[in-house]
N, C-alpha and C positions, 0 to 999 in steps of 0.2 A: 439717583442714577436711573436712566430709562432701561427698559428691557433689552433694547438693541445694544446699548452701551455695555450692559452686563454680559451679553452674549459675545460681543467682540473681545471683552476683557478675558473671558474664559477661554476663547479661541487662542488669544495671544499667550496665555499661560500653558495651553495644551501643546502648541507647536514645538517649543523647546523640549518638552517632555518626550514627544514622539521621536525626536532626533537624538536625544541623549539617553533615553531608557534602553538598557541592554535587552531587557525582556521584550520590549516592543520591536526592536530591531530584529532579534532572533525569530520572533513570531512571524513578522511580515516577510522575512527572508524565506522561512520554511513554507509559508502558505502561498506567497505570490511568486517569489523568485525561482525556487527550485523547479516547479513545473515548467517554467519558461526555459531553464537550462536543459531540462529533459527533452523539450521540444526542439531545442537547438541541436542536441545530439541526434535526434531523429531526422532532422533536416539534412545534417551532414551525412548520415547513413543513407538517406533517400538519394542524395546527390552523388553517392559512392565516393565521397571524400574520405570517409572513415568506414572501417569495417565493424561488424558486430563483435563486441568483446575487446575493442581497441583500448589503448591507454591515452590519458590526457584528453578525454572527451569533456565537453562543457559540463555535463552532469557530474563527472568526477571532480573537476576543478571547483565547481560550485559547492559540492559537499565537502571537499577538502578545506575550503575557506571557512565554512560554517562549523566544521568539525574542530578546527583549530580554535575558533572563538568559543565554542561550547566547552572544550577542555579548560580553557583559561577561566571562563565564567563559572563553571562548576567548581573548580578547585580553589577559586578565590571567594566563593560564596560562603558566608557564615551560616546560612539557613540549611545548607546541605551537610549532613552529619559526616564525621570522619570515617565512620563505618562504611557508608556508601562510597566515599572517595577511595578507600582502600580496596573495596570490591572491584571498582572500575579499573584500578591500577593492576590488581591481580589478574583480572580477565584480559586486559590488554597485553600484559606480560605473557600470559599463557598463549595467546594467539601469535604474538611475535616469536616466542620460543618455538612454537610448532613450525612456523614458516622458516625460521632460521635453521632448525635441525634438518628439515627437508632440503633446504638450500645447500647444505654441506654435501648432500648426495648428488643433486642435479647440477650445482655450480652454475646456475643460469641467473642473470640479473633480471631479465624480463619476467620469468616465472615468479621470482621473489617479489618484485614490485606488484605484479598482478595479484599475488596472494595477499599482500598488504591492503591493496584496494578492495579485495574481496571481503576480508574480515572487518574492514573499516565500516562497512555498511551495518554490521551488527553493533559495533561500538557507537556509531551514530545514533542508532535507536535507543541504546541504553542512556546515552548522554541527554538526548531529548527528553526522555522520561524523567531522569533525575532533575533536570533544570526546570521543567514545567510542573512537576509534582507539587511543590510548595505553593505555587501560584494558584493552581486549579483547586487545591484543597483549602485555600485560605478563606474564601467566603462564597456565598451562594451567587452573588453578582459576578464574581470572577469565573465560577463554574459555568454560568449562563453565557458569558462572553466567550469562553473557550469552546463551548458547544457550538456556538454560531461560527466561530473561526474554523472548526473542523468541517462544517457544512460549506463554508466559503472555499476551503481547499478543494473539495470535490467540484464546486462550481467553477473554479478557475481551470481545473483540468478538463471539465466538460466544455467550457468555452473554447479552450485551445484545440480540443479534439474536433468540435463541431466546425470551428472556423477553418481548420485545415481541410476537413471533408467538403465543405461548401466551396472552398477556393479551388478544389481539384488537386492541390499539391499535398498529398497525404500518402501514407503507406497502407496498402490494401491487406486485408486478412484473407488468407486462402486464395489470393489472386482474384477476388471478386471486387468489382467496382462499387458494390452496394454494402460491403463490409469493410470497416476501416479501423485503424488504431490511431488515426490522426498522424502526428509526427512523434508519437511515443514508440519506443522500440518493442515493448511487450504489450500485445493486445489483452492478454489475460490480466496482467498487472493493472492496466488502466481500467479494465472492466471491474475488478475488485474495488478499486478506488471510487469510481463514479457510482457504481451500484450500491456500495455501503453508504455513501453520502446521500444518495437519493432516499434511501430508507430513513436515515437520520433526519433529513429535512422534513419529510412527511410526518415522522414521529414528533418532531419539534412543533410543527404546525398543529398536530393533534392535541398536544399538551397545552400549548399557549394560545391557540386560535389566531395566530398571526398568519394572515393569508399570503404574505410575500414568500414564506417558506413553502407553502403549498405549491406556488408557481415555480419556485426553484426546484422542488422535487419533480414536478412535471417536466421541466426542461432537462433535468439529469436523467429521467427515464428515456427521453429521446436520445441523449448521448449514449446511454447504455445499449439501447436497441441497435444503433448503427454500428456498434463494434462487431456484432455478429458471431461471438464465440459461445460455447456452451455455458461458460460462467456468466456472460452477459445475459443470456437467455434466462437463466435462473434468477438473477437479480432483477431483471425486467419484470418477470412474472410476479415476484414477491412485491415489488414496488407498485405494480399496477393494482394488486389486491388492496394494498394499504391506501393507494390513491383513490380508489372507488369508495372505500369505507369513509375516508375523510371527506370526499365530495358529498356524500349523502348527509354528513353532519353539517357541513358549511353551507351547501346549496342544495337542500333536499329536493325541491320541486324542479329546479333547473336540471339537476342530475337525472331525475326520472325521465324528463322530456328528452334530454340529450342522449341518454342511454338507449331510448327507443330509436331515435334518429340514427345514432351511431350503429346500432345493431342492424338496421335496415340498409343503410347506404355506405357507411364507412368501413365496417368490419370486413366485407369481401375484398375491398381495395387494400386494407391493411394486411390481410392474410396473404394476398398475392405479393405484396411488397416484402413481407417477412419471409416468404418462401424463397425470394431472391437473396435476401440478406443471409438466411440460414441454409442456403442450398447445399453448401458443403456438408453440414451436419446431417441434413435429410438424406442426401445421396449415400453418405457413409452408413447411415442407419439402415437403409434399404439393402445395401450390398453386403454388409458384414453379418455373418450368422451369429457370431459370439458378440453380443451387445456389450459385454464387459470390456472388450478391447476398445470399443468406441468411447466408453466412459473414461477409461484410463488413458486413452490416446497413446497406447503402447508404452506408457511410463514403466509398467511392470517389466517389460522386456529390457528397457534401459538399465533398470536396477539389477535384473538377473545377469545381464552381460557385464555389469560393473563388478559383481561378486565373482564372476568367472575369470575376469582379467586380473584382479588384484593379487599381489604376492604377499603372503603372510609369513614366509619362512625367515628363520634366523633373526637378524636385526630388524627386518621389516615387520616383525610382530608388534613393534612399538606403534605401528599405524593404528592398532586397535585403540590406543590411548590418545595419540596426538594427531592421527590422520595423515594424509599425504599432501596437505597444503591446498590452497584454493585453486592453484593452476593445474596440478597433476591429479590430485584426489586419488582415484583408483588406478591410474595408469602406472606402468612399470617405471620406477625411479632409476633403474639401471640404464635406461635408454636416454642418452643425452640429447637426442634429436628433438627438434621443436614439435611437440605434440599438441594439437588442438582438440582437447577432449570434448565429449558430448555432455552437455548439461543434462542432469538427470530429471529436471523439472519436478523435483520433490525436495522441499527444503530440509526435511528431516534426514533423508539419506545424503543430501548434499553436506549437511553438518557432520554426519557420521564419517563419510569418506574423506572430508577435508580436515576435520579437527577431532575426530575420534568419538568414542561412545559416550564419554562424559559430557561433551558439548551437546550431542543429540539428545541424551537423556534429560539434561537440564532444560532444554527448549521444550521438550514434550511435557515435562512436569510443570513448567511455567504455564503452558496452555491449559492443562487440567486444573491447576490452582486458580487461574483467572476465572475459568468457567464456574468452578465450585464457589469461589468468592462472590461472583455476580449473582448466582442463584441464592446463596445464603443471604445476600442483602436485598433480595427481591427485585433486582434490576433485570427482569426477564427479557425485555426487548433488546436492551444493550448487550446482554449475554448472548442472545441469539445472533446479533450482528457480529460480535466478536468471534463466536463459534464458526460463523460462515467464513470469516477471514482466516482464522487459524486452521480450519479444516482444509480450506483451499491451499494453504501453505504446506501442510503435511501430506496432502494427497496429490496436488497438482503444481506445487511450487509457485514461482513468480510473486512471492510476497517478501520474505525475509531478505533475499538478495536482489530485490528489485527496488530501485530508488524511489519510484513514484508510489508504490503500494506499501513499502515497509513501514513508512511513517504512520500509515493507517492502523497498523497493529498497535503502535504506541498510543495513538490518539484514542483508540477504542478502549485500551486498558486503563488509560487515565480517566475516561468518562465512567468506566465500569467500577473502578476502585475508589472514586471520590466519595466523601462522606455524605454527599447530597444526592437525593433521589431526583430524577428529572421532573417529576410531577411537582416538585417544590418551586420550579421556575415560574409557574403561573402566579405565585405569590408576589413576585417582583412587579412593580408598577413602572 
């Protein structure tokens, strides 16, 4: 049998596997389809067909579909232990119980459904972790494949964002035509996603010397820069540092020559362009005397106001344990009027006000445990990337309850906790 015949035979064997494998379907749906659903939601928001925080958005419907499949696949899988399945059921019951008890007080259908949609984002993350864990930990080749799929996820998001920006049909950040979130609803969330994946792509190229990931990283740096938020600026700076280190290793002489030319001719142009992209940040920095206010974007004020508004008296003292639900959170549950609360933009306090101190404490301990575990295993770069995502979550939000970026928290934890060190990937041929 010739080489071409063997290749065609392997392809014929692979095609049915792709369409019948539950794992392949879930992976491709999460990596390719979900970002497209998120962009569709942004397009409807841009066209003012849907408002921010609405129900039955393409993002919610897409995640509802995959959430149902994940529940079925996880609980029908023999590889996943009964202990993990019980914990998922207990956690789901806790969230449902919290929303149901709060619903008895506010008697509203829309707030109840909104609350279920809100906590389903957390359940989705847990199910993704449970389902992918066995696969990622199974062998070094699967770990390598998963690493590349995580990078591919960031690349898909970057392509969608850049395409929207170039087409002119996009949502601007801060009202600037040079700063964009593409067709994603949250600029900070998409900044965390592309920024983390750009670091991972460059790190993967550094470990494997595969130049295609070097160019992927460069493209995602561009995607990060045009977002124009403080988060994007931080990730762009870190990625650029790693990009130049990698450039000197892969193309030493070319990098020296290009660095001189870039320093003389390109840097002034780039500085002018970046000043337009980050003009909102620069103007605020110059005007605000207390720089801490700029860094926090008044999130501390939102949290202070939430504590000032919440009612802890009598039966409402239960809010300390079960919260006030995803819709009302810190708002007065005695008022039956439709209240559109302010999002706190801090995932830790969102958890606290929505589902109580136990949920917030568990999330905080999870982050500390993951960081400690990564350092203990010597996964210093991956630990740093996870720390950036987690710290953004607990300080600036837009991670745990953001569909696009929440999955990055799971992906990073899977890469971090696997039994293989990324440096082992280079052993694969």
